[in-house]
C-alpha positions, 0 to 999 in steps of 0.5 A: 499499500502506498505509504502516503495513504493508508486505510486505518480503523478502530474496532470498538467492542472488538471481542476476539477480533474477527472484524479486525482480522477481516479489515487487516487481511483486506489491507487496513491498519489497525489503530486500536482494538478496544475490548473489555474481556481480558481473554479476548484482548490477549487473543487480540494482542497475539494476532497483533504480534502474529501480523507484525511477525508475518509482515517480516517473514519472522513466523518461526517464532510465532510457530515456536511460541504455539508448539511451547505454549502451556495451558492457561498461559498468556501470550506474554512470551510471543508479546515480548518478541515485537515491539511494545507499540504493536501490543499496545494497539490493543486496549482493555477499557470498561465503561462504568454504567453509572458514568454519563454518556458524554464522559464515556465519549470524552474517555474514548476520545482521550484513548484514541488520541493516545493511540494516534501517538503511538502509530508510527 
């Protein structure tokens, strides 16, 4: 894709990232995956690491991770093998039901602005 022009997206309520996966495969660049479930966010981080490694022809690290991963172990061994900015694209945010809607939007805007600074 042209470096001067890229298609970006933010996945709100990302879950385990099925929609994100489709956008990535279509050539879009994720600015953020925002979810509330810790395990789903771990999956998103692992997929972000996979895509980063794949783009650099370094999939052996991913295959080794899958082969050696233990049950109930998070992906931190894999995540340490990619730049932190790749993992930071995944954000776990919980919005309280007791907050006013405008406060939620403001918090989300702040998160998005924070993520924009991380994008290289």
